[in-house]
N, C-alpha and C positions, 0 to 999 in steps of 0.2 A: 558636719559630724555624721553624715549618713553612711551606713554600711550596706553592702550588697552581697548576697550569697549566690555563688555559682556551683552547680552540681555537674559532675562529669561521670556518667555511667558508662564505663568502658569495658572492653573485652577482658582486660586483666584486673582492673581495679575500679572501685567506686570512690570518687574523691568529692569532698565538700570543702570549699574555701570561702572564707569571709574576707571581703576586700573593703578597703577604704575607697573613697570616690576616685582616687588617683591610681588605683590598681595595686596598691600596697597590701599585702596579705596581713590580716589581723588574727587569723586563726585558720587551721586546716587539719584535715584528717583524711586518711586513705585506708581502705580495707579491700581485701581480695574479692573479686566478683565470684560469688558461688556458682560454679558451673558443673554440669554433669555430662559425662561422655559414655552413653550406654553401649555404643558400638562404633566401629570405624565409620567416619563420615557424619556422625550424629553428635550434636551438642545442644544442650538446652539450659534455661534458667527457670527457677520456680518463682512465680510472681511475689509471693509473700516473703520469700527470702531476699529478693531484690529490695523490697520495701524495708524490711528489717535492717538490711545493711545500710541503706540510705539513711534511715533514722539514726543508727549508731554513728555513722560518719558525721551527720549534722551535729549531733550532741558532742562528738569529739572536737569538731571545729569550734564549737561555742565555748569550750572550756576556758580559752584565753580571751574571750570577748567579755568585757566587764559589763556592757550594757546591751544585751541582745535586742532590747526594744528599739535600738537604733537601726536595726535591719529593715530596710525599706522594701526590698524586693528579693525574689527568688526566681531563677530560671534554670532549665536543665538542658545540658548537651548530652548526647548519647550516640552510640553506634547507629548506623543509618538504616538497616534493613530489618532488624528484629522488632517484633510486636506481639500482641496477644489479643484474643477474643474475650469479651466481657458479656455477661448477661444483662438483662434490662435493669437490674438493681446495681450494676457496676462491679459485680464479683467476677473474677477470672473463671473462664470455662476451659482454658487450655494452658499448657506450659508456654514458655517463650522460646521458640526455636532460635538458636544463636544465628547471628548474621552469616557466619561462615559454614554452617551446616549445609551439607550437599545432598541430603535425602530427597530433595525436591527436584531432582533431575527429570523424573517422569512428567512432572507438572510443567516444567519448562519445555519439554518436547511436545506436550499437548498444546501449549500456547503457540509454539512454532507452527504446528499443523493447523490449528484453528484460526490464527490471526496472521502469523508470519513475522519473522524477525525484522525485516525492513519496515513493515507497517507499524510494528510496535515502536521501533526507533523513531519513525516519523511523528508519532504521537507523543511519546514520553521523553525522547532525547537520550535514552539509554539502551544499551545492548541487552538482548534477552539472555539472562543468566539465572541459574537456579537460586541464587542467594536472595533475589529481590522479593519484596513482601507479598506480591500477588501469588507467587509460587507457594509461599508458606500458607496463605489463606486456602488455596486449592488443596494443599496437602491435608489441612485440618478437615476440610469438607469431605474429602474422600476417605480418610482414615479414622476420623473421630465423629461419626454421624450424630451420636447422641449429644455430644458437646456442641456440635454445629447447630442443632435444632434449638438449643438454649441460647445461642449467641445473638447479641443485638448490636455490638459495636466492636470495631477494630481500632486499637490504639497502638501507635509506635511506642517503643520503650520509654523514650523521654516523655511522651504524652501521658503514659501511664503513671509515671512518678509525679508529674504535675497534677494529674487527676487525683492522686492520693493526697496531695497537698491542699487542693482547693475545691475538689468536687466537680470540676468542669473539664470536659474533654474537648480538645482542639488539636489540630495538626498544623505545624508550620510548613511553609513551601519547600524548605531545604530537605526536610524529612520526607515529605510527600514525593519529592523527586526520586527517592530510592524505592518506590513501590511498584513501578511499571504502570500505575493507574492514573498518574497525573498527565494532563495535557500540558506540556511544558510551555508552549507558545502562549496558550490561553490562561495558564496558571489556574486550572480548574480540574476537578475530577473528570476523566474522559468517559463519557457515557457510552461511546461505541465499545471501548475496551471492556467496561463493566458488563455491557449487554452480551458481548460475545463470550465473556467468561462466566456469565450467568451469576453475577454478583449484584445484589441490590445496593443502590447508592446510599441507602439509609444506614448501611453497615459502617460507612466511613464518616469520620469526624469532620466538622466544619474546618475549612482552610482559612488560615490567617497568616499574615506576615510574622516573621520573627520579631520579638520585642513588643508583642501586643499583650496588654493586660487582659487576663481572662478571669481573674477572681482574686480572692484573698485567702490567706491561710485559715482553714476551718478550725473550730475549737478542738476537734478530735486530733487533727494533725499538730496543732499547737501543743497539746498535752503530751503527745508522743515525742516531738522533736525539740521542744523548748523555744520554737519560733513565735514571734508575736502575731496575733491575729490581724494586726494592722498591715502586715507585709503583703505586698502585691505579688501574685504569681503571674509571670509573663511567659509567653511561648519562647522556648529556646531553639534548638535546632540540631542538625547533623554535627557530630563532634569536630570533624576536620574543618567544616565551614565556620563554626563558632571560633575555632582557633585562628582562621584567616581574619575574622573580624578583630580579634584581640591584637593580631600582628599588624593591623592596618592594611591588609591586602584586600582591597575593595575595588581597584581600578585596573583596566587593561594595561598590559605592559609590566605587570608585577607577576612574580612566581613565588608560591609558597611550597615548601617541602615540610609536610607534617608527618613526623616519625613516631609511631607507636608500635603496637603489636602488628598492625597493618600500616601502610604508608600511602599518603596521598601527595600527588604533585598537582597543584591547584593553580589554574589560570583564570582570573576574572575576565568576563566578556560582556559586551553590550547586548548581544543577541545570540540566540542558540545556533549551533551548527546544524545544518540540514542535510549534508551529504551522507547518504546511507552507508558509504564506505566506513565512516567513523564507527557506526554501530557494529559493522562486520568485524572491525578490529578490536571490539571489546571495550571501547571507550564509553564513558558516561559523562553526563552533564546535568545541570540542575539550576535551581533558583538560589541565588545568594540569600543569606539570612537578612540582609539589609539592602536598601537602596534600589530595589527593583531590578537589579542586574542578574547576570547568569555566571556560570563557571563551567569549565571543562576539567575533568579529572583524568589524569594518568595515575600511575602508582602501582603498588603491589600488595597482595593479600597477606604475605608472610615476610614482613621486614623484621621487626623485633621478634616475631614468632620463630624465625629461622635460628636466631641466636639462642632463644629459649629452648628450642628443640635440641640444639647441639649441647647445651648445658645439661639438659636432662639425660641425654644419651651418654655423656661422659661421667656423670655423677649418679648418686642415688638419693632417695628421699631423705635418708638419715645422714648422708654425707654429700651434700650438693657441692658442685664446683662454683666458686665465686666468679661472678662476671669479671671483676677486676683482674683476677688471676688469668682468665682466658684472654682478655684484651691485652694485658701487659705482655703475655707470651707472644701473641700475634704481632705485636709492635716490633718484636726483634727479627721478624722474617722480612726479607726484602719484597718490594713491590713485584707482584706476579705470582707469589706463593709457590715458587719452584715449579710452576706449570700446572698446579692443581686448580681446577675451576669448579664453581658451584652455581647451579641453576636453581633459584629459590621459588620453585613451583610446588610448594609443599601442600597447597590446598587446591589450586587450579592455576591455569596460565594467567599471566598479566597482559594487559594491552601492550603491543598491538595484536595480540593473539587471543581470539575468542575460543578457548578450548578448555572446558571443564574437566577433560580427561587427562590433561597434562600432569606429569609427575616431576618432582625434583630430581636432581642428579649431582653427583660428584664425579668429575672426570680428571684424568691425568694422574691418578694415584700411583705412587711408587713406594718402595720401602723407606724412602726419605720423608714421606708424608706424615710427619709427627702431629701431635695434637695442636701445636702452635701453627703449623703450616695449614692444617685443615681449618682451624679457626680463622686465620687470615683469609683463606679462600672463601669462607662463608661471608665474611664482612665485605670482601671485594665483590662477591657475587651480588650482594644487596645493592652496592653502589653502581655496579655495571647494569644491573637490571633497571635501576631507577632511570639511568640515562636512556636505556633501550625503550623504556615505556613512554617517555615524554617526547623524545625527538620527533617521531612522526606527526605529532600534533602541530608542530611548528610549521608544517607545510600548508596548513589551512589559514586563510587570510584573517579570520576572526581572532586567531591566537597570536599575540605579539611575542616575539622572542625576547627574553629578559637579558639584561647584562649582569645580573647578580641574583642571588636567591635569598629569601628570608626563610629561616628554619625554626620550627617549634617542636615540642614534644619530648617524651622521655628519651628517644633515640639520640637527641642532640647531646646528651650527657656522655655519650661514647665518643671521646675525642679522636680516637683512631678512625672510627667510621666517618666522622665529619671531615677529617683531613683527606681520607681516601675519596670521599664524594667530591670534594673541591677539586682534586686532581683528575678524577675520572671525567668530570664535566668541564674542567678548566674554567670554572666560575667560582667567584668568591661567595661564601655563605655567611650571611649575617644571622647569628643565633640570638633569638629573643630571650633575654634574661628576665623572664616573668615567671611568677609563681603559678604553674599549671595554666598554660595559655588557653587550653580548651575550656576549663572552668571559668577563666577570666572572661572569655568571649560570652559564655552564658550569663555571667554576672552583668556584663555591659548590656545585654539584651533585657535583663531584668530592670536595669537602671533606666533604659529607654521606656519600658512599659510603665514604670512608676513616675516618670517625669523628672528623674534625677538629672538626666541629660536632655537637652532640647533636641538634639539630632545626632547622627552618627559621627560627623566630624568633630563635634564637641566631645563626644565620648572618647574617641581615639586620641584626640589632642590632650585630653586630661591625663592620659596614662604616664606614669613615672617609672618607666623601666628602661634599661639600657640594652644595647646589642654588643656582642663581641664577634669579631670577624675572623673567619678561617679562610686563608688564601690557598690556592693550589701550590703544591710543592714542585718547583720547576723541573727537577730531575725526574719526577714520577709521571709528569704529564705525557711525555712521548711514550713511556712504557705502557701506560694504560690505553693510550690512543691506539697503539698497535694491537694490543690484546683485544680491545673492543671491536676494531674494524676487521681484524683477520681471524679472530677465533670466537669471541663471545656472541656476536650477532648470528653466527652459524650454528650455535649449539641447539637451540630449540628446533629449527627446521630439520636438522639432521636426525634428532632422536625422537621427534614427535610421533612418528608411526609406531615405534616400539612402546613409548609411554601409553599411547592410546590402546594398543593391544593388551598391555598389562592391565590397564584400567578396565577394559571390557571384560577380561577374564575374571578379574577380582569382583566386578559387579555381578557377573553371572554366578560366581561361587557363593556370594553373599545371599543372592536371591534364592538360590537353591537350597 
């Protein structure tokens, strides 16, 4: 009769789901993530608002739970690069810079000069990009000196929510993998990187594996949330990696496509990749939340965000266009979108290109490019970019080519996108029919921490969800193969110099 609570603090929404031991949802709630956009390239969250939204979501999820005292554990999944500084009493001293905020480009450039991209990759296993946590910490130090002087601890976003629940700060390895400060091979904070960046190691929380019990719900948190003080709080992890756990993607030879605002293509590995070329291509890797293994990430930063951008562009706040209307119109357009192409680089380039200055693009426009045509082009661009970002990884021996794909996340509800993805990759996609797979992965970690499951295999085997399969459309496969090989792969290399010039000009104008 045990219940598990999983929290998913995402880019777009904050979800709380209460699960039975077999993964069946007993109650859930979802609220928009309160986000501020003060200027182009900037985005942040307010810590107290994040906590208040989490509390409201938890209370909403408990409405249909008749016996909240049955909740044995709580764990949190969240976006991977965002975090905040706290003072010695545990009060926030800074806002939470959003993972996709790019104000930190100067800090990334400083790290490149100070340490070097290849050296940072050799230590951390990830490419040097402005989004990673170390760049955010350096930004706070340089731009908020008074807050910096009062700061005693850095917590990742998931860690902060767990801290508010139990009063204990800890960081799991999957989230530490997104900081640039983890020695990936040794699974410890890297003293050389911290020394060269002039960061005291005491600023960072203790490292523990995902699914480790770190405390119990405090009386204050219980009063706010309605959770029992007997519930164990366990370390969760990076949202995409938690989703991989829920989907059972834990072993080499499997491939997960996690589709949300951003998109991850996830390959489990037994050992980290060491070739510096991987870092130069913008790929990242890290420690899995369970089992002691590793993973490699391909993916894109604006998957669902590209469709959200188009929807906002075509509608208004008072009269938004329904997603269903956009997708149904796009489904009437033939494969290839009448020659219109979309490059989904709305925040920065995706692997295999390490280019924060890249820009998105629509090409091939004519007077026949109706709303439906452009919408289909955007959806096709998301699918084509997904293939373009993961195929180079398959050339490395540690990454095993899959014969099918397991897919999770809100993007899987877009049937047209999933059909196009299957045809673009010529791979069947098994969509996990689970209630919020990312939150479920967090709940499983909580269950491990509370001893509800003896081990990972028992947890995954206990899940009672189904898959539904999306196969390639035979007639569309050769159409997309020709588009991908002859056109799509050439778009970024062709327009990159122009995009970089535009970005440089814009950066200069903003700084002036």
